[in-house]
DRENDO-1510 file (C-alpha; in Angstrom, 1 decimal, always signed):
<recs>
REC; n; res; u; v; w
REC; 1; MET; -2.3; -20.4; -20.5 .
REC; 2; HIS; +1.3; -19.6; -19.9 .
REC; 3; LEU; +1.6; -17.0; -17.2 .
REC; 4; VAL; +5.0; -15.4; -16.8 .
REC; 5; ILE; +5.7; -13.4; -13.6 .
REC; 6; ILE; +8.7; -11.0; -13.4 .
REC; 7; GLY; +9.7; -11.0; -9.8 .
REC; 8; ASN; +9.6; -13.7; -7.1 .
REC; 9; GLY; +8.8; -11.5; -4.1 .
REC; 10; ILE; +5.7; -11.8; -2.1 .
REC; 11; THR; +3.5; -10.3; -4.9 .
REC; 12; GLY; +4.7; -12.6; -7.6 .
REC; 13; VAL; +4.7; -15.8; -5.5 .
REC; 14; THR; +1.3; -15.1; -4.1 .
REC; 15; CYS; +0.0; -14.6; -7.6 .
REC; 16; ALA; +1.6; -17.8; -8.8 .
REC; 17; LEU; +0.1; -19.9; -5.9 .
REC; 18; THR; -3.3; -18.4; -6.4 .
REC; 19; VAL; -3.3; -19.0; -10.2 .
REC; 20; ARG; -2.2; -22.6; -9.5 .
REC; 21; ARG; -5.2; -23.1; -7.2 .
REC; 22; LEU; -7.6; -21.4; -9.7 .
REC; 23; GLN; -6.3; -23.0; -12.9 .
REC; 24; PRO; -4.5; -26.3; -12.0 .
REC; 25; GLU; -3.4; -26.9; -15.6 .
REC; 26; ALA; -1.9; -23.4; -16.2 .
REC; 27; ARG; +1.8; -23.2; -17.0 .
REC; 28; ILE; +3.5; -20.7; -14.6 .
REC; 29; THR; +7.0; -19.3; -14.9 .
REC; 30; LEU; +8.6; -17.0; -12.4 .
REC; 31; VAL; +11.7; -14.9; -13.5 .
REC; 32; SER; +14.0; -13.3; -11.1 .
REC; 33; GLY; +17.6; -12.2; -11.3 .
REC; 34; GLU; +17.9; -11.4; -7.6 .
REC; 35; SER; +17.6; -14.9; -6.2 .
REC; 36; ALA; +16.9; -18.4; -7.3 .
REC; 37; HIS; +14.1; -18.9; -4.8 .
REC; 38; HIS; +11.6; -16.7; -3.0 .
REC; 39; TYR; +12.7; -15.5; +0.4 .
REC; 40; SER; +11.2; -13.3; +3.2 .
REC; 41; ARG; +12.5; -9.8; +2.4 .
REC; 42; THR; +11.4; -8.4; +5.8 .
REC; 43; ALA; +13.7; -10.9; +7.6 .
REC; 44; LEU; +16.9; -9.8; +5.9 .
REC; 45; MET; +18.1; -7.9; +8.9 .
REC; 46; TYR; +17.9; -11.0; +11.1 .
REC; 47; VAL; +20.3; -12.8; +8.8 .
REC; 48; TYR; +22.8; -10.0; +9.1 .
REC; 49; MET; +22.4; -10.0; +12.9 .
REC; 50; GLY; +23.0; -13.7; +13.1 .
REC; 51; HIS; +19.6; -14.7; +14.4 .
REC; 52; LEU; +18.7; -16.6; +11.2 .
REC; 53; ARG; +20.4; -18.2; +8.3 .
REC; 54; TYR; +19.5; -17.6; +4.7 .
REC; 55; GLN; +17.8; -21.0; +4.4 .
REC; 56; ASP; +15.7; -20.0; +7.4 .
REC; 57; ILE; +14.0; -17.1; +5.6 .
REC; 58; LYS; +12.9; -19.2; +2.6 .
REC; 59; PRO; +9.2; -19.9; +3.3 .
REC; 60; TYR; +9.1; -22.9; +1.0 .
REC; 61; GLY; +11.6; -25.8; +0.6 .
REC; 62; ASP; +13.5; -26.1; -2.6 .
REC; 63; TRP; +11.3; -29.1; -3.5 .
REC; 64; PHE; +8.2; -26.9; -3.4 .
REC; 65; TRP; +8.5; -25.4; -6.8 .
REC; 66; ASP; +8.7; -28.6; -8.8 .
REC; 67; GLU; +6.0; -30.2; -6.6 .
REC; 68; ASN; +3.6; -27.4; -7.5 .
REC; 69; ARG; +4.8; -27.2; -11.2 .
REC; 70; LEU; +6.1; -23.6; -10.8 .
REC; 71; GLY; +9.0; -22.9; -13.2 .
REC; 72; LEU; +11.9; -20.8; -11.9 .
REC; 73; VAL; +14.2; -18.9; -14.2 .
REC; 74; HIS; +17.1; -17.3; -12.4 .
REC; 75; ALA; +17.8; -14.4; -14.9 .
REC; 76; THR; +17.0; -10.8; -15.4 .
REC; 77; ALA; +14.4; -9.8; -18.1 .
REC; 78; THR; +16.0; -7.0; -20.0 .
REC; 79; ALA; +13.4; -6.2; -22.7 .
REC; 80; LEU; +9.7; -6.6; -23.3 .
REC; 81; ASN; +8.1; -6.8; -26.7 .
REC; 82; ALA; +4.4; -6.6; -25.8 .
REC; 83; SER; +3.2; -6.9; -29.4 .
REC; 84; GLU; +4.9; -10.2; -29.8 .
REC; 85; LYS; +4.4; -11.2; -26.2 .
REC; 86; LEU; +8.1; -11.9; -25.9 .
REC; 87; LEU; +10.7; -11.3; -23.2 .
REC; 88; THR; +14.4; -11.1; -23.6 .
REC; 89; LEU; +16.6; -12.3; -20.8 .
REC; 90; ASP; +20.1; -11.4; -19.8 .
REC; 91; ASN; +21.3; -15.0; -20.4 .
REC; 92; GLY; +20.7; -14.7; -24.1 .
REC; 93; SER; +17.4; -16.5; -24.2 .
REC; 94; THR; +13.8; -15.4; -24.9 .
REC; 95; LEU; +10.6; -16.3; -23.2 .
REC; 96; SER; +7.1; -16.1; -24.7 .
REC; 97; TYR; +3.9; -15.6; -22.6 .
REC; 98; ASP; +0.1; -15.5; -22.9 .
REC; 99; GLN; -0.3; -13.4; -19.7 .
REC; 100; LEU; +2.4; -11.3; -18.0 .
REC; 101; LEU; +2.6; -9.9; -14.5 .
REC; 102; LEU; +5.2; -7.3; -13.8 .
REC; 103; ALA; +6.0; -7.6; -10.1 .
REC; 104; THR; +9.4; -5.9; -10.3 .
REC; 105; GLY; +9.3; -4.3; -6.9 .
REC; 106; SER; +11.4; -1.3; -5.9 .
REC; 107; GLU; +14.9; +0.0; -5.8 .
REC; 108; SER; +16.6; +2.3; -3.4 .
REC; 109; LYS; +16.0; +6.0; -4.0 .
REC; 110; LEU; +19.0; +8.2; -4.7 .
REC; 111; PHE; +19.1; +11.9; -4.7 .
REC; 112; GLY; +22.2; +12.8; -6.6 .
REC; 113; TRP; +24.5; +13.3; -3.6 .
REC; 114; PRO; +28.2; +13.7; -4.6 .
REC; 115; GLY; +29.9; +10.5; -3.8 .
REC; 116; GLN; +26.8; +8.3; -3.6 .
REC; 117; HIS; +28.3; +5.7; -5.9 .
REC; 118; LEU; +31.5; +5.2; -3.9 .
REC; 119; ALA; +32.2; +1.7; -2.6 .
REC; 120; GLY; +30.5; +1.1; +0.8 .
REC; 121; VAL; +27.5; +3.3; +0.0 .
REC; 122; GLN; +24.2; +1.4; -0.4 .
REC; 123; GLY; +20.5; +1.0; +0.4 .
REC; 124; LEU; +18.9; -2.1; +1.9 .
REC; 125; TYR; +16.1; -3.6; -0.2 .
REC; 126; GLY; +17.0; -7.1; -1.4 .
REC; 127; LEU; +19.4; -10.0; -1.0 .
REC; 128; PRO; +22.2; -8.4; -3.1 .
REC; 129; ASP; +22.1; -5.4; -0.7 .
REC; 130; LEU; +22.4; -7.7; +2.3 .
REC; 131; GLU; +25.4; -9.5; +0.8 .
REC; 132; ALA; +27.1; -6.1; +0.0 .
REC; 133; MET; +26.4; -4.9; +3.6 .
REC; 134; ALA; +27.9; -8.0; +5.1 .
REC; 135; ARG; +31.0; -7.7; +2.9 .
REC; 136; ASP; +31.5; -3.9; +3.3 .
REC; 137; THR; +30.9; -3.6; +7.0 .
REC; 138; HIS; +33.3; -6.4; +7.9 .
REC; 139; GLY; +35.9; -5.0; +10.3 .
REC; 140; ILE; +34.8; -1.4; +10.2 .
REC; 141; ASN; +34.1; +0.7; +13.3 .
REC; 142; ARG; +31.5; +3.3; +12.2 .
REC; 143; GLY; +28.7; +3.6; +9.8 .
REC; 144; VAL; +26.4; +6.5; +8.9 .
REC; 145; VAL; +22.7; +5.9; +8.3 .
REC; 146; VAL; +20.9; +8.6; +6.3 .
REC; 147; GLY; +17.2; +8.6; +6.9 .
REC; 148; GLY; +14.7; +8.4; +9.7 .
REC; 149; GLY; +12.2; +5.8; +8.6 .
REC; 150; LEU; +11.8; +2.1; +9.2 .
REC; 151; ILE; +14.8; +1.0; +7.2 .
REC; 152; GLY; +16.9; +3.6; +8.9 .
REC; 153; VAL; +16.3; +2.2; +12.4 .
REC; 154; GLU; +16.8; -1.3; +11.0 .
REC; 155; LEU; +20.2; -0.4; +9.6 .
REC; 156; ALA; +21.2; +1.2; +12.9 .
REC; 157; GLU; +20.2; -1.9; +14.9 .
REC; 158; MET; +22.0; -4.1; +12.4 .
REC; 159; LEU; +25.3; -2.2; +12.8 .
REC; 160; HIS; +24.8; -2.0; +16.6 .
REC; 161; THR; +24.6; -5.8; +16.9 .
REC; 162; ARG; +28.0; -6.2; +15.3 .
REC; 163; GLY; +29.7; -3.6; +17.5 .
REC; 164; ILE; +29.8; -1.0; +14.8 .
REC; 165; GLU; +29.0; +2.6; +15.9 .
REC; 166; PRO; +26.0; +3.9; +14.0 .
REC; 167; VAL; +25.4; +7.6; +13.4 .
REC; 168; VAL; +21.9; +8.4; +12.1 .
REC; 169; LEU; +21.1; +11.6; +10.1 .
REC; 170; VAL; +17.4; +12.5; +10.4 .
REC; 171; ARG; +16.0; +15.4; +8.3 .
REC; 172; ASP; +13.0; +16.0; +10.6 .
REC; 173; ALA; +13.1; +17.6; +14.1 .
REC; 174; ARG; +12.0; +14.2; +15.4 .
REC; 175; TYR; +12.1; +10.6; +14.4 .
REC; 176; TRP; +9.8; +9.8; +11.4 .
REC; 177; GLY; +8.2; +13.2; +11.8 .
REC; 178; SER; +5.9; +12.7; +8.8 .
REC; 179; VAL; +4.3; +9.6; +10.5 .
REC; 180; LEU; +4.7; +9.7; +14.3 .
REC; 181; PRO; +3.3; +12.4; +16.6 .
REC; 182; PRO; +5.9; +13.9; +19.0 .
REC; 183; GLU; +5.1; +11.6; +21.9 .
REC; 184; GLU; +5.5; +8.4; +19.9 .
REC; 185; ALA; +8.6; +9.7; +18.3 .
REC; 186; ASN; +10.1; +10.4; +21.8 .
REC; 187; LEU; +9.6; +6.7; +22.7 .
REC; 188; VAL; +11.6; +5.7; +19.7 .
REC; 189; ASP; +14.2; +8.2; +20.5 .
REC; 190; ARG; +14.6; +6.6; +23.9 .
REC; 191; GLN; +15.4; +3.4; +22.2 .
REC; 192; PHE; +18.2; +5.1; +20.3 .
REC; 193; GLN; +19.5; +6.6; +23.5 .
REC; 194; GLU; +19.3; +3.3; +25.5 .
REC; 195; ASN; +21.3; +1.5; +22.7 .
REC; 196; HIS; +23.8; +4.4; +22.5 .
REC; 197; VAL; +23.0; +5.3; +18.9 .
REC; 198; ALA; +23.8; +8.9; +18.0 .
REC; 199; VAL; +21.1; +10.7; +16.1 .
REC; 200; ARG; +21.5; +14.1; +14.4 .
REC; 201; TYR; +18.0; +15.5; +14.1 .
REC; 202; GLY; +17.4; +18.4; +11.7 .
REC; 203; THR; +20.4; +17.2; +9.7 .
REC; 204; GLU; +20.7; +16.1; +6.1 .
REC; 205; LEU; +23.5; +14.6; +4.0 .
REC; 206; ARG; +25.4; +17.0; +1.8 .
REC; 207; GLU; +28.2; +15.0; +0.4 .
REC; 208; ILE; +30.0; +11.6; +0.7 .
REC; 209; LEU; +33.8; +11.7; +0.7 .
REC; 210; GLY; +36.0; +9.0; -0.7 .
REC; 211; ASP; +39.6; +7.8; -0.3 .
REC; 212; ALA; +42.2; +7.0; -2.9 .
REC; 213; GLN; +40.8; +3.5; -3.4 .
REC; 214; GLY; +37.3; +4.8; -4.2 .
REC; 215; ARG; +35.8; +3.8; -0.9 .
REC; 216; VAL; +33.8; +6.0; +1.4 .
REC; 217; ARG; +35.8; +7.7; +4.2 .
REC; 218; ALA; +33.4; +10.3; +5.6 .
REC; 219; VAL; +30.2; +12.2; +5.1 .
REC; 220; VAL; +29.6; +15.9; +5.3 .
REC; 221; THR; +26.2; +17.1; +6.7 .
REC; 222; THR; +24.2; +20.2; +5.8 .
REC; 223; ALA; +25.4; +21.6; +9.1 .
REC; 224; GLY; +29.0; +21.4; +7.8 .
REC; 225; GLU; +30.0; +18.6; +10.1 .
REC; 226; GLU; +32.4; +16.0; +8.7 .
REC; 227; ILE; +31.8; +12.5; +10.2 .
REC; 228; ALA; +34.4; +9.9; +9.5 .
REC; 229; CYS; +33.0; +6.5; +8.6 .
REC; 230; GLN; +33.7; +3.4; +6.5 .
REC; 231; TRP; +30.1; +2.7; +5.3 .
REC; 232; VAL; +27.0; +4.7; +4.5 .
REC; 233; GLY; +23.4; +3.3; +4.5 .
REC; 234; LEU; +20.9; +5.3; +2.4 .
REC; 235; ALA; +17.5; +4.8; +4.0 .
REC; 236; THR; +15.8; +7.6; +2.2 .
REC; 237; GLY; +13.0; +5.6; +0.6 .
REC; 238; VAL; +12.5; +3.4; -2.4 .
REC; 239; THR; +11.1; +4.0; -5.9 .
REC; 240; PRO; +9.3; +1.6; -8.3 .
REC; 241; ASN; +11.6; -0.5; -10.5 .
REC; 242; LEU; +10.6; +0.6; -14.0 .
REC; 243; THR; +13.6; -0.7; -15.9 .
REC; 244; LEU; +11.8; -3.5; -17.8 .
REC; 245; ALA; +8.5; -1.5; -18.2 .
REC; 246; LYS; +10.4; +1.3; -19.9 .
REC; 247; THR; +11.6; -1.0; -22.7 .
REC; 248; SER; +8.0; -1.5; -23.8 .
REC; 249; ASP; +4.8; +0.4; -24.6 .
REC; 250; VAL; +3.5; +0.0; -21.0 .
REC; 251; GLU; +2.6; +3.4; -19.6 .
REC; 252; THR; +4.5; +4.6; -16.6 .
REC; 253; ASP; +4.6; +7.6; -14.3 .
REC; 254; LYS; +6.3; +7.2; -11.0 .
REC; 255; GLY; +5.2; +3.6; -11.2 .
REC; 256; ILE; +3.6; +1.3; -13.7 .
REC; 257; LEU; +0.1; +2.7; -14.3 .
REC; 258; VAL; -2.7; +0.3; -13.5 .
REC; 259; ASP; -6.5; +0.4; -13.3 .
REC; 260; GLU; -8.5; -1.0; -10.4 .
REC; 261; PHE; -8.0; -4.5; -11.8 .
REC; 262; LEU; -4.2; -4.0; -11.9 .
REC; 263; ARG; -4.2; -4.0; -15.7 .
REC; 264; THR; -1.6; -1.9; -17.5 .
REC; 265; SER; -2.2; +0.0; -20.7 .
REC; 266; VAL; -1.2; -3.1; -22.7 .
REC; 267; PRO; -3.6; -6.0; -23.0 .
REC; 268; GLY; -2.5; -9.1; -21.3 .
REC; 269; VAL; +0.1; -7.3; -19.1 .
REC; 270; PHE; -0.6; -6.6; -15.4 .
REC; 271; ALA; +1.4; -5.0; -12.7 .
REC; 272; ALA; +1.2; -5.4; -8.9 .
REC; 273; GLY; +3.1; -4.7; -5.7 .
REC; 274; ASP; +5.7; -2.1; -5.1 .
REC; 275; CYS; +6.1; -1.2; -8.8 .
REC; 276; ALA; +2.4; -0.5; -9.5 .
REC; 277; GLN; +0.8; +3.0; -9.5 .
REC; 278; HIS; -3.0; +3.1; -9.2 .
REC; 279; ARG; -4.5; +5.6; -11.7 .
REC; 280; GLN; -7.5; +6.2; -9.3 .
REC; 281; PRO; -6.6; +5.1; -5.8 .
REC; 282; GLY; -9.5; +4.7; -3.4 .
REC; 283; ALA; -10.5; +7.3; -0.9 .
REC; 284; GLY; -7.8; +7.8; +1.7 .
REC; 285; GLU; -5.4; +5.6; -0.2 .
REC; 286; VAL; -2.1; +6.4; -2.0 .
REC; 287; PRO; -1.3; +5.7; -5.7 .
REC; 288; ILE; +1.8; +3.6; -4.8 .
REC; 289; GLU; +1.7; +1.1; -1.9 .
REC; 290; GLN; +5.0; -0.4; -0.9 .
REC; 291; LEU; +4.2; -2.7; +2.0 .
REC; 292; TRP; +4.5; -6.5; +2.4 .
REC; 293; TYR; +0.8; -7.0; +3.1 .
REC; 294; THR; -0.4; -4.8; +0.2 .
REC; 295; GLY; +1.9; -6.7; -2.1 .
REC; 296; ARG; +0.4; -10.0; -1.0 .
REC; 297; MET; -3.1; -8.7; -1.4 .
REC; 298; GLN; -2.4; -7.3; -4.9 .
REC; 299; GLY; -0.8; -10.6; -5.9 .
REC; 300; GLU; -3.9; -12.6; -4.9 .
REC; 301; THR; -6.3; -10.1; -6.4 .
REC; 302; VAL; -4.6; -9.9; -9.8 .
REC; 303; ALA; -4.5; -13.7; -10.0 .
REC; 304; HIS; -8.3; -13.8; -10.1 .
REC; 305; THR; -8.4; -11.3; -13.0 .
REC; 306; ILE; -5.7; -13.2; -14.9 .
REC; 307; CYS; -7.8; -16.3; -14.5 .
REC; 308; GLY; -10.9; -14.7; -16.0 .
REC; 309; GLN; -12.5; -13.7; -12.6 .
REC; 310; ALA; -12.2; -9.9; -12.9 .
REC; 311; THR; -11.6; -8.7; -9.3 .
REC; 312; ALA; -11.0; -5.1; -8.3 .
REC; 313; TYR; -8.3; -4.4; -5.8 .
REC; 314; ARG; -9.5; -3.0; -2.5 .
REC; 315; ARG; -7.0; -2.5; +0.2 .
REC; 316; GLY; -9.4; -2.0; +3.1 .
REC; 317; ILE; -8.4; -0.6; +6.5 .
REC; 318; TRP; -4.7; +0.6; +6.6 .
REC; 319; PHE; -2.3; -1.0; +8.9 .
REC; 320; ASN; +1.4; -1.4; +9.4 .
REC; 321; SER; +3.8; -2.8; +12.0 .
REC; 322; ALA; +7.5; -2.5; +12.8 .
REC; 323; LYS; +10.0; -2.9; +15.6 .
REC; 324; PHE; +12.4; -0.2; +16.8 .
REC; 325; PHE; +15.1; -2.1; +18.7 .
REC; 326; ASN; +13.0; -3.4; +21.6 .
REC; 327; LEU; +9.9; -1.4; +21.0 .
REC; 328; GLU; +7.1; -2.9; +18.9 .
REC; 329; TYR; +4.8; -0.7; +16.8 .
REC; 330; GLN; +1.4; -1.1; +15.2 .
REC; 331; THR; -0.8; +1.4; +13.5 .
REC; 332; TYR; -4.3; +1.1; +12.1 .
REC; 333; GLY; -6.6; +3.4; +10.1 .
REC; 334; GLN; -6.2; +7.2; +10.2 .
REC; 335; ALA; -3.2; +8.1; +12.4 .
REC; 336; PRO; -1.9; +11.5; +11.4 .
REC; 337; ALA; +1.3; +12.9; +12.9 .
REC; 338; GLU; -0.1; +16.3; +13.5 .
REC; 339; PRO; -3.4; +17.6; +14.9 .
REC; 340; THR; -6.1; +17.3; +12.2 .
REC; 341; PRO; -9.4; +19.3; +12.0 .
REC; 342; GLY; -12.4; +17.2; +13.0 .
REC; 343; LEU; -10.2; +14.6; +14.9 .
REC; 344; SER; -9.4; +14.2; +18.5 .
REC; 345; SER; -6.9; +11.8; +20.0 .
REC; 346; PHE; -6.4; +10.2; +23.4 .
REC; 347; TYR; -2.8; +9.3; +24.3 .
REC; 348; TRP; -1.7; +7.1; +27.2 .
REC; 349; GLU; +1.9; +6.4; +28.1 .
REC; 350; HIS; +3.2; +4.0; +30.7 .
REC; 351; PRO; +5.3; +5.8; +33.4 .
REC; 352; ALA; +8.3; +3.7; +32.4 .
REC; 353; ALA; +8.0; +5.0; +28.8 .
REC; 354; ARG; +8.0; +1.5; +27.4 .
REC; 355; ALA; +4.4; +1.3; +26.2 .
REC; 356; ALA; +1.9; +3.8; +24.8 .
REC; 357; LEU; -1.5; +3.8; +23.1 .
REC; 358; ARG; -3.1; +6.6; +21.0 .
REC; 359; ILE; -6.7; +6.3; +19.8 .
REC; 360; TYR; -8.0; +8.8; +17.2 .
REC; 361; PHE; -11.7; +9.5; +17.1 .
REC; 362; GLN; -14.1; +12.0; +15.6 .
REC; 363; ALA; -14.3; +15.2; +17.6 .
REC; 364; ASP; -18.1; +15.3; +17.2 .
REC; 365; ALA; -20.7; +12.7; +18.3 .
REC; 366; PRO; -20.8; +9.8; +18.0 .
REC; 367; HIS; -17.0; +10.1; +18.5 .
REC; 368; ALA; -16.3; +7.2; +16.2 .
REC; 369; VAL; -12.8; +5.7; +16.4 .
REC; 370; VAL; -10.8; +6.1; +13.1 .
REC; 371; GLY; -7.3; +4.9; +14.1 .
REC; 372; PHE; -4.8; +3.6; +16.5 .
REC; 373; ASN; -1.1; +3.8; +17.3 .
REC; 374; ALA; +0.3; +1.2; +19.7 .
REC; 375; LEU; +3.9; +1.0; +21.0 .
REC; 376; GLY; +5.0; -1.7; +23.3 .
REC; 377; LEU; +1.5; -3.2; +23.2 .
REC; 378; ARG; +0.2; -5.9; +20.9 .
REC; 379; LEU; -3.3; -5.2; +19.6 .
REC; 380; ARG; -5.5; -7.8; +17.8 .
REC; 381; HIS; -5.8; -6.8; +14.1 .
REC; 382; ALA; -9.4; -8.1; +13.8 .
REC; 383; ALA; -10.6; -6.1; +16.8 .
REC; 384; CYS; -9.1; -2.8; +15.6 .
REC; 385; GLU; -10.2; -3.3; +12.1 .
REC; 386; ARG; -13.8; -4.1; +13.1 .
REC; 387; TRP; -14.1; -1.1; +15.4 .
REC; 388; ILE; -12.9; +1.3; +12.6 .
REC; 389; ARG; -15.1; -0.3; +9.9 .
REC; 390; GLU; -18.2; -0.2; +12.2 .
REC; 391; TYR; -17.5; +3.4; +13.4 .
REC; 392; ALA; -17.5; +2.2; +17.0 .
REC; 393; PRO; -17.7; +5.1; +19.5 .
REC; 394; VAL; -14.6; +5.7; +21.5 .
REC; 395; GLY; -16.5; +4.9; +24.7 .
REC; 396; THR; -17.4; +1.5; +23.3 .
REC; 397; VAL; -13.8; +0.8; +22.3 .
REC; 398; LEU; -12.4; +1.8; +25.7 .
REC; 399; ALA; -15.0; -0.2; +27.6 .
REC; 400; HIS; -14.1; -3.3; +25.6 .
REC; 401; LEU; -10.4; -2.6; +25.2 .
REC; 402; GLY; -9.5; -6.0; +26.6 .
REC; 403; ALA; -10.9; -7.6; +23.4 .
REC; 404; ALA; -8.0; -6.1; +21.5 .
REC; 405; ASN; -5.3; -7.3; +23.9 .
REC; 406; PHE; -3.0; -9.7; +22.0 .
REC; 407; ASP; -0.1; -9.8; +24.6 .
REC; 408; PRO; +1.0; -13.1; +26.0 .
REC; 409; GLU; -1.0; -14.6; +28.8 .
REC; 410; PHE; +1.3; -13.5; +31.7 .
REC; 411; THR; +2.2; -10.1; +30.3 .
REC; 412; ARG; +1.2; -7.2; +32.4 .
REC; 413; GLN; -2.1; -5.7; +31.2 .
REC; 414; HIS; -2.8; -1.9; +31.1 .
REC; 415; GLU; -6.5; -1.6; +30.4 .
REC; 416; LYS; -7.4; -0.2; +33.8 .
REC; 417; ALA; -4.7; +2.5; +33.7 .
REC; 418; ILE; -5.6; +3.4; +30.1 .
REC; 419; VAL; -9.3; +3.8; +30.8 .
REC; 420; ALA; -8.6; +5.7; +34.0 .
REC; 421; ASP; -6.4; +8.1; +32.0 .
REC; 422; PHE; -9.0; +8.5; +29.3 .
REC; 423; ASN; -11.6; +9.4; +32.0 .
REC; 424; ARG; -9.3; +12.1; +33.4 .
REC; 425; GLN; -8.6; +13.6; +29.9 .
REC; 426; PHE; -12.2; +13.3; +28.6 .
REC; 427; PRO; -14.5; +13.4; +31.7 .
REC; 428; ALA; -17.5; +14.2; +29.5 .
REC; 429; LEU; -17.0; +10.8; +27.7 .
REC; 430; ALA; -16.0; +8.8; +30.8 .
REC; 431; VAL; -16.5; +5.0; +30.5 .
REC; 432; ALA; -16.4; +1.9; +32.7 .
REC; 433; LEU; -14.1; -0.9; +31.7 .
REC; 434; LYS; -15.9; -4.2; +30.9 .
REC; 435; GLN; -14.3; -7.3; +32.2 .
REC; 436; ARG; -13.5; -10.0; +29.7 .
REC; 437; LYS; -15.2; -13.3; +30.3 .
REC; 438; GLY; -13.2; -16.5; +30.6 .
REC; 439; LEU; -10.2; -18.0; +32.4 .
REC; 440; PHE; -7.7; -15.3; +31.6 .
REC; 441; ALA; -9.7; -12.2; +32.7 .
REC; 442; ARG; -7.4; -10.3; +35.1 .
REC; 443; PHE; -8.5; -6.7; +35.1 .
</recs>
């Protein structure tokens, strides 16, 4: 079998490594025009900030690919002839395959703003974006970031570390209003304030203005404010990269349509990761998942089906993590931004506003826990996932909260304060904290 994988991100590489394990004699070729080798996309910001070098974000040495008989083609696939199982590459060559995985990822979403194609206007998704940002922000004094999601705060922090003044435009009345409740959003806003990052809430981009050389010189907001700047970062989301799929008979919608086995409408062609759209997502799941860990899971799952071991993709309990300047964030399960019928939530915040925990649970008995938000605290993934999967009552979770503590040994622990606050807010459900056994029990 010759498996060709378009894309060398986490999905494509995970699939390649899994197929190599399942079918040691398979021929595997990865094709990517973005970079010659796989790299950690989530670490791009740290290269810009000077914390890491490019070679530091390559999980595998350059020797790894030959050692594991993984062929690398540094080119862009420009056309797919599925009936002949043939790919055309931008270097003038063609590549045949027996099985094909489309792991083409995403591209920055644009909304047709006037001036969006000026020099110095970009998103941040891949290595070419990082290189453009490093080039176009050199020597500037102000950049405008459009968007209040995870990439928006990353861009603001990146500019800040280079002494460039960031101005952030956020459409919602609070940071990441579609995801974070007001209290959690306020903690993130404190990070902006402490780092002297100006944020315009309830404000959208209307137009980008250019100079005589075709480079950005200012933005105009929906409030009519003109903000002088030399660079604009568009952090308004990403959309599946369908460029190659649309040259073929593969069915697409917003993404490449796949069934539960990540098979497309064309036999022998699969799609996984950011570019895939599930025809029938599972309960509580979304059709397009654009996270590192779901990309890895889909890459491993589709590899089994490619190797003749048909395996349906099941995401499991939702989770995500991020970092807002100095504030770490984790979320698990159901964690709605607004009050939801049938759900109650308990929220605890440290008096210094540098740590918080929210636990979502069913309003009716047995008050099973369904989700968590944690900021400034590190929770053990296994513990949170198990409690949600087993419908653990909130009282049980609070009583054994120490089991989820993943903070370093000498970090201050907050379980006593959290449980005491829960008992004040929900006296009818009051619980007693159980002490952890072992050397490091310090409640």
